[in-house]
LUMKERO-452014 format. One line per 5 residues: their letters; for each residue x negated, y negated, z negated of N, C-alpha, C, O. Coordinates in nm, 2 decimals. Layout:
% LUMKERO-452014
A) X/Y/Z/X/Y/Z/X/Y/Z/X/Y/Z | ...
% end
This chain:
% LUMKERO-452014
MGFFL) -0.51/0.51/3.01/-0.36/0.53/3.02/-0.32/0.61/2.90/-0.19/0.62/2.88 | -0.41/0.68/2.82/-0.37/0.75/2.71/-0.31/0.65/2.61/-0.21/0.67/2.55 | -0.38/0.52/2.59/-0.34/0.43/2.50/-0.18/0.39/2.52/-0.10/0.40/2.43 | -0.16/0.35/2.65/-0.01/0.33/2.68/0.06/0.44/2.64/0.16/0.42/2.58 | 0.03/0.57/2.66/0.12/0.67/2.66/0.17/0.70/2.48/0.28/0.73/2.43
RLASC) 0.04/0.67/2.42/0.05/0.66/2.27/0.15/0.59/2.21/0.25/0.63/2.14 | 0.12/0.44/2.27/0.21/0.34/2.23/0.35/0.37/2.26/0.44/0.36/2.17 | 0.37/0.40/2.40/0.50/0.43/2.44/0.57/0.54/2.36/0.69/0.52/2.31 | 0.51/0.64/2.34/0.56/0.77/2.25/0.60/0.70/2.10/0.70/0.73/2.04 | 0.53/0.64/2.04/0.54/0.57/1.90/0.68/0.48/1.92/0.77/0.48/1.83
LLLAI) 0.68/0.41/2.02/0.82/0.31/2.03/0.92/0.40/2.07/1.02/0.37/2.02 | 0.92/0.50/2.15/1.04/0.61/2.17/1.08/0.67/2.05/1.20/0.68/2.02 | 0.99/0.71/1.96/1.00/0.80/1.83/1.08/0.71/1.74/1.18/0.76/1.67 | 1.04/0.58/1.74/1.11/0.47/1.66/1.25/0.46/1.67/1.33/0.46/1.58 | 1.28/0.45/1.83/1.41/0.44/1.86/1.49/0.56/1.82/1.60/0.54/1.76
FMALA) 1.44/0.68/1.85/1.52/0.80/1.84/1.53/0.82/1.67/1.64/0.86/1.63 | 1.44/0.78/1.59/1.47/0.80/1.45/1.58/0.70/1.41/1.68/0.73/1.34 | 1.56/0.58/1.46/1.67/0.48/1.41/1.81/0.54/1.46/1.91/0.52/1.38 | 1.82/0.59/1.58/1.93/0.62/1.63/2.01/0.76/1.54/2.13/0.76/1.52 | 1.92/0.85/1.49/1.95/0.96/1.42/1.96/0.93/1.28/2.00/1.01/1.20
ASPAT) 1.92/0.82/1.24/1.92/0.79/1.08/2.07/0.74/1.05/2.15/0.71/1.14 | 2.11/0.74/0.93/2.23/0.71/0.86/2.20/0.61/0.74/2.21/0.67/0.63 | 2.16/0.50/0.74/2.12/0.46/0.62/2.25/0.40/0.54/2.35/0.34/0.59 | 2.24/0.42/0.41/2.35/0.39/0.32/2.38/0.24/0.33/2.49/0.19/0.30 | 2.28/0.16/0.37/2.31/0.01/0.36/2.26/-0.05/0.48/2.17/0.01/0.55
SDAAK) 2.32/-0.17/0.53/2.28/-0.23/0.65/2.20/-0.36/0.63/2.18/-0.45/0.72 | 2.15/-0.36/0.49/2.07/-0.47/0.45/1.91/-0.47/0.52/1.84/-0.37/0.52 | 1.87/-0.58/0.56/1.73/-0.58/0.62/1.63/-0.58/0.52/1.65/-0.63/0.40 | 1.51/-0.52/0.57/1.41/-0.49/0.46/1.30/-0.59/0.48/1.28/-0.65/0.58 | 1.22/-0.61/0.36/1.08/-0.68/0.38/0.98/-0.59/0.36/0.97/-0.52/0.26
IIVGG) 0.90/-0.60/0.48/0.79/-0.47/0.48/0.67/-0.57/0.50/0.64/-0.67/0.57 | 0.58/-0.51/0.38/0.44/-0.58/0.39/0.34/-0.52/0.49/0.29/-0.41/0.46 | 0.30/-0.58/0.58/0.23/-0.54/0.70/0.11/-0.47/0.64/0.03/-0.54/0.58 | 0.09/-0.34/0.66/-0.04/-0.27/0.61/-0.02/-0.20/0.49/-0.10/-0.12/0.45 | 0.11/-0.24/0.41/0.14/-0.17/0.28/0.04/-0.24/0.18/0.00/-0.36/0.19
PQRWH) -0.01/-0.15/0.09/-0.10/-0.19/0.00/-0.25/-0.25/0.03/-0.32/-0.32/-0.04 | -0.27/-0.21/0.17/-0.39/-0.27/0.24/-0.39/-0.41/0.29/-0.49/-0.48/0.31 | -0.27/-0.45/0.30/-0.23/-0.61/0.35/-0.29/-0.61/0.48/-0.31/-0.50/0.54 | -0.33/-0.74/0.54/-0.36/-0.77/0.65/-0.53/-0.80/0.62/-0.57/-0.89/0.55 | -0.61/-0.71/0.69/-0.73/-0.73/0.69/-0.81/-0.63/0.79/-0.77/-0.54/0.86
FGFNY) -0.96/-0.69/0.80/-1.04/-0.63/0.90/-1.06/-0.47/0.86/-1.10/-0.43/0.75 | -1.04/-0.39/0.98/-1.08/-0.26/0.97/-1.00/-0.16/0.94/-1.03/-0.05/0.92 | -0.88/-0.20/0.93/-0.74/-0.11/0.91/-0.70/-0.07/1.03/-0.73/-0.15/1.12 | -0.62/0.05/1.07/-0.58/0.08/1.19/-0.42/0.05/1.16/-0.35/0.13/1.11 | -0.37/-0.08/1.22/-0.24/-0.14/1.22/-0.17/-0.07/1.32/-0.05/-0.07/1.30
SEWAC) -0.20/-0.02/1.41/-0.13/0.05/1.52/-0.08/0.17/1.45/0.04/0.20/1.45 | -0.18/0.26/1.39/-0.13/0.39/1.33/-0.04/0.35/1.20/0.06/0.43/1.18 | -0.07/0.26/1.13/0.03/0.21/1.01/0.17/0.18/1.06/0.27/0.22/1.00 | 0.17/0.12/1.19/0.32/0.08/1.25/0.41/0.22/1.31/0.53/0.22/1.33 | 0.32/0.29/1.33/0.39/0.46/1.39/0.41/0.52/1.27/0.51/0.59/1.27
KNGPF) 0.35/0.51/1.17/0.39/0.62/1.04/0.49/0.54/0.97/0.56/0.60/0.88 | 0.52/0.40/0.99/0.60/0.32/0.88/0.74/0.28/0.96/0.83/0.24/0.90 | 0.74/0.31/1.09/0.86/0.28/1.18/0.95/0.38/1.13/0.92/0.48/1.05 | 1.07/0.35/1.18/1.13/0.24/1.28/1.14/0.12/1.21/1.16/0.12/1.09 | 1.12/0.00/1.28/1.15/-0.13/1.20/1.29/-0.15/1.26/1.33/-0.08/1.36
YINDT) 1.37/-0.25/1.19/1.50/-0.27/1.23/1.50/-0.41/1.27/1.42/-0.49/1.23 | 1.61/-0.45/1.36/1.65/-0.58/1.38/1.68/-0.65/1.22/1.75/-0.60/1.13 | 1.63/-0.77/1.22/1.65/-0.86/1.11/1.57/-0.82/0.99/1.58/-0.88/0.88 | 1.48/-0.71/1.00/1.37/-0.67/0.90/1.27/-0.78/0.89/1.23/-0.81/1.00 | 1.21/-0.83/0.79/1.11/-0.93/0.78/0.96/-0.84/0.75/0.94/-0.76/0.66
LVFMY) 0.89/-0.89/0.84/0.74/-0.85/0.83/0.67/-0.94/0.76/0.68/-1.06/0.80 | 0.60/-0.92/0.65/0.53/-0.99/0.56/0.39/-0.98/0.57/0.34/-0.87/0.53 | 0.30/-1.08/0.63/0.18/-1.08/0.66/0.10/-1.13/0.52/0.12/-1.25/0.50 | 0.03/-1.07/0.44/-0.03/-1.11/0.33/-0.19/-1.09/0.35/-0.25/-0.99/0.38 | -0.25/-1.21/0.33/-0.41/-1.20/0.35/-0.46/-1.34/0.25/-0.40/-1.44/0.22
DPPSN) -0.58/-1.31/0.23/-0.64/-1.42/0.14/-0.67/-1.53/0.23/-0.70/-1.52/0.35 | -0.67/-1.65/0.16/-0.73/-1.77/0.23/-0.86/-1.78/0.26/-0.92/-1.72/0.17 | -0.94/-1.83/0.35/-1.09/-1.82/0.37/-1.15/-1.86/0.25/-1.10/-1.95/0.18 | -1.26/-1.80/0.21/-1.34/-1.84/0.12/-1.49/-1.78/0.14/-1.53/-1.73/0.25 | -1.58/-1.80/0.03/-1.72/-1.76/0.04/-1.74/-1.59/0.04/-1.84/-1.54/0.07
TTFPH) -1.63/-1.52/0.01/-1.62/-1.39/-0.02/-1.52/-1.34/0.08/-1.51/-1.21/0.08 | -1.44/-1.39/0.16/-1.35/-1.32/0.26/-1.34/-1.41/0.38/-1.36/-1.53/0.39 | -1.31/-1.32/0.48/-1.31/-1.35/0.63/-1.16/-1.41/0.66/-1.05/-1.36/0.62 | -1.17/-1.53/0.74/-1.03/-1.58/0.76/-0.95/-1.50/0.85/-1.01/-1.44/0.94 | -0.81/-1.49/0.84/-0.75/-1.41/0.93/-0.60/-1.51/0.96/-0.56/-1.60/0.89
SVYMM) -0.55/-1.47/1.08/-0.44/-1.54/1.12/-0.36/-1.43/1.20/-0.40/-1.31/1.22 | -0.23/-1.48/1.24/-0.13/-1.40/1.32/-0.10/-1.44/1.44/-0.04/-1.55/1.45 | -0.12/-1.38/1.54/-0.07/-1.42/1.68/0.02/-1.31/1.74/0.01/-1.19/1.72 | 0.13/-1.38/1.82/0.20/-1.29/1.90/0.15/-1.29/2.03/0.14/-1.39/2.09 | 0.12/-1.17/2.08/0.07/-1.17/2.23/0.18/-1.17/2.33/0.30/-1.13/2.31
KDLKS) 0.14/-1.22/2.44/0.23/-1.24/2.54/0.30/-1.12/2.61/0.41/-1.12/2.65 | 0.21/-1.02/2.62/0.24/-0.92/2.69/0.14/-0.79/2.66/0.03/-0.80/2.60 | 0.18/-0.66/2.71/0.10/-0.54/2.68/-0.06/-0.56/2.74/-0.15/-0.50/2.68 | -0.08/-0.63/2.84/-0.20/-0.63/2.90/-0.29/-0.73/2.79/-0.40/-0.71/2.74 | -0.21/-0.85/2.77/-0.29/-0.93/2.66/-0.31/-0.85/2.54/-0.42/-0.87/2.49
YRTCN) -0.24/-0.78/2.48/-0.23/-0.70/2.35/-0.35/-0.60/2.37/-0.44/-0.60/2.28 | -0.36/-0.53/2.48/-0.46/-0.43/2.49/-0.60/-0.47/2.51/-0.69/-0.39/2.47 | -0.62/-0.60/2.57/-0.74/-0.66/2.59/-0.78/-0.75/2.49/-0.89/-0.80/2.49 | -0.69/-0.78/2.38/-0.71/-0.90/2.28/-0.73/-1.03/2.33/-0.80/-1.12/2.28 | -0.66/-1.06/2.44/-0.66/-1.18/2.54/-0.58/-1.28/2.45/-0.46/-1.25/2.43
LKKAK) -0.62/-1.37/2.41/-0.55/-1.47/2.31/-0.50/-1.59/2.40/-0.42/-1.67/2.35 | -0.54/-1.60/2.54/-0.52/-1.73/2.60/-0.37/-1.77/2.62/-0.35/-1.89/2.64 | -0.26/-1.69/2.62/-0.13/-1.72/2.62/-0.07/-1.69/2.50/0.05/-1.71/2.49 | -0.13/-1.63/2.39/-0.08/-1.59/2.26/-0.01/-1.71/2.19/-0.04/-1.82/2.21 | 0.10/-1.68/2.11/0.15/-1.78/2.02/0.10/-1.75/1.86/0.12/-1.65/1.80
LVGGV) 0.04/-1.87/1.82/0.00/-1.88/1.69/0.15/-1.86/1.58/0.25/-1.94/1.59 | 0.15/-1.75/1.51/0.26/-1.75/1.43/0.22/-1.79/1.27/0.30/-1.84/1.20 | 0.09/-1.75/1.23/0.05/-1.79/1.10/-0.11/-1.82/1.11/-0.19/-1.74/1.16 | -0.15/-1.95/1.05/-0.29/-1.98/1.06/-0.36/-1.93/0.92/-0.30/-1.86/0.83 | -0.48/-1.96/0.92/-0.55/-1.89/0.81/-0.53/-1.92/0.67/-0.58/-1.85/0.58
ADGGR) -0.45/-2.02/0.65/-0.39/-2.06/0.51/-0.27/-2.02/0.49/-0.22/-2.06/0.39 | -0.18/-1.92/0.60/-0.04/-1.90/0.55/-0.02/-1.78/0.50/0.09/-1.76/0.47 | -0.10/-1.68/0.48/-0.10/-1.55/0.44/-0.12/-1.54/0.28/-0.10/-1.43/0.23 | -0.15/-1.65/0.21/-0.17/-1.62/0.06/-0.02/-1.63/0.00/0.08/-1.66/0.07 | -0.03/-1.60/-0.13/0.06/-1.62/-0.22/0.19/-1.53/-0.19/0.18/-1.41/-0.22
GGLEF) 0.31/-1.56/-0.13/0.40/-1.45/-0.12/0.37/-1.41/0.04/0.45/-1.32/0.09 | 0.29/-1.46/0.10/0.28/-1.42/0.24/0.33/-1.48/0.35/0.41/-1.58/0.34 | 0.31/-1.44/0.46/0.37/-1.52/0.58/0.48/-1.43/0.63/0.46/-1.31/0.65 | 0.60/-1.49/0.64/0.72/-1.39/0.69/0.76/-1.42/0.83/0.77/-1.54/0.87 | 0.79/-1.31/0.91/0.82/-1.31/1.03/0.95/-1.22/1.05/0.95/-1.11/1.00
VLKKR) 1.06/-1.28/1.11/1.19/-1.20/1.11/1.20/-1.13/1.24/1.20/-1.20/1.34 | 1.22/-1.01/1.26/1.23/-0.92/1.38/1.34/-0.94/1.43/1.44/-0.88/1.38 | 1.37/-1.03/1.56/1.49/-1.04/1.63/1.51/-0.94/1.71/1.42/-0.86/1.73 | 1.63/-0.92/1.78/1.66/-0.84/1.90/1.59/-0.88/2.02/1.61/-0.99/2.05 | 1.50/-0.79/2.11/1.44/-0.82/2.20/1.45/-0.69/2.32/1.49/-0.58/2.29
KKPYF) 1.42/-0.73/2.43/1.41/-0.61/2.53/1.27/-0.55/2.53/1.25/-0.45/2.59 | 1.17/-0.64/2.47/1.04/-0.59/2.48/0.97/-0.58/2.34/1.01/-0.66/2.26 | 0.90/-0.52/2.32/0.78/-0.50/2.19/0.75/-0.65/2.14/0.75/-0.74/2.23 | 0.73/-0.68/2.02/0.64/-0.76/1.98/0.51/-0.72/1.95/0.49/-0.63/1.87 | 0.42/-0.78/2.01/0.28/-0.74/2.00/0.21/-0.85/1.89/0.20/-0.97/1.92
FACGE) 0.16/-0.81/1.77/0.11/-0.88/1.70/-0.08/-0.86/1.67/-0.13/-0.75/1.66 | -0.14/-0.96/1.66/-0.28/-0.94/1.63/-0.34/-1.06/1.57/-0.27/-1.16/1.56 | -0.47/-1.04/1.50/-0.54/-1.15/1.44/-0.62/-1.20/1.55/-0.68/-1.13/1.64 | -0.62/-1.32/1.55/-0.70/-1.42/1.65/-0.83/-1.47/1.62/-0.89/-1.54/1.69 | -0.88/-1.43/1.49/-0.98/-1.48/1.44/-1.11/-1.42/1.54/-1.12/-1.32/1.60
RAGFH) -1.21/-1.51/1.52/-1.35/-1.48/1.60/-1.32/-1.43/1.74/-1.38/-1.33/1.79 | -1.23/-1.53/1.81/-1.20/-1.51/1.94/-1.15/-1.37/1.99/-1.18/-1.32/2.10 | -1.09/-1.33/1.90/-1.01/-1.20/1.92/-1.10/-1.08/1.87/-1.07/-0.96/1.90 | -1.21/-1.10/1.81/-1.29/-0.98/1.76/-1.23/-0.90/1.67/-1.23/-0.77/1.69 | -1.15/-0.96/1.56/-1.07/-0.89/1.46/-0.97/-0.80/1.54/-0.95/-0.69/1.50
CSQGM) -0.92/-0.85/1.64/-0.82/-0.76/1.72/-0.90/-0.66/1.78/-0.87/-0.54/1.75 | -0.98/-0.67/1.86/-1.06/-0.57/1.95/-1.13/-0.48/1.86/-1.11/-0.36/1.87 | -1.22/-0.52/1.77/-1.30/-0.44/1.68/-1.26/-0.41/1.54/-1.31/-0.32/1.47 | -1.18/-0.49/1.49/-1.14/-0.47/1.37/-0.98/-0.38/1.36/-0.92/-0.34/1.26 | -0.94/-0.36/1.47/-0.81/-0.28/1.47/-0.70/-0.36/1.42/-0.60/-0.30/1.38
MKFAV) -0.69/-0.48/1.41/-0.60/-0.57/1.35/-0.49/-0.61/1.45/-0.47/-0.73/1.46 | -0.41/-0.52/1.52/-0.33/-0.54/1.60/-0.22/-0.44/1.60/-0.26/-0.33/1.57 | -0.09/-0.46/1.63/0.01/-0.34/1.64/0.13/-0.41/1.71/0.15/-0.54/1.72 | 0.22/-0.30/1.75/0.34/-0.33/1.83/0.45/-0.29/1.75/0.43/-0.20/1.67 | 0.55/-0.34/1.76/0.69/-0.30/1.72/0.81/-0.33/1.81/0.81/-0.44/1.87
LPVPR) 0.90/-0.25/1.82/1.02/-0.28/1.90/1.12/-0.26/1.81/1.17/-0.15/1.79 | 1.17/-0.36/1.74/1.30/-0.35/1.64/1.42/-0.29/1.71/1.46/-0.32/1.83 | 1.48/-0.19/1.63/1.60/-0.12/1.69/1.73/-0.17/1.60/1.71/-0.23/1.49 | 1.84/-0.16/1.64/1.96/-0.18/1.55/1.99/-0.08/1.46/1.97/0.04/1.49 | 2.03/-0.12/1.35/2.06/0.01/1.24/2.20/0.07/1.27/2.31/0.01/1.29
VCLG) 2.18/0.18/1.28/2.30/0.26/1.31/2.37/0.33/1.18/2.30/0.42/1.11 | 2.49/0.31/1.15/2.55/0.37/1.04/2.64/0.46/1.10/2.75/0.42/1.15 | 2.62/0.60/1.09/2.71/0.70/1.15/2.82/0.73/1.03/2.78/0.72/0.91 | 2.92/0.77/1.05/3.02/0.85/0.97/3.10/0.74/0.89/3.19/0.78/0.82
% end
């Protein structure tokens, strides 16, 4: 239950921050997932999303990862069906957003659209091992940009 409360708190904080903010522009942003760490095994993306939110409707998440080679592990991006699948890293009903070769060069871009439920992203490699043991998962609920004044 603690995990769910942390996730809910994070999402609520993002919504309140968005409603209280007064950005000078309504332009959508391009956000590199993980910042300079990019998309790789062993980095806590849930924590990254909490610290870097809120994320807004029409922002673009850019997943950057190296193509598979002798020195790198392959990565992918899946959108999980629901919170239960996300928590357990169950990929059975997940949708492939980007395969192992899609994160190179400029990265894989995903535009956040208006939704009633969060987006749940995860790496699906090694049958969910990167998700469950490598912390390669995070949730975002994009909020509208609010310009006050």
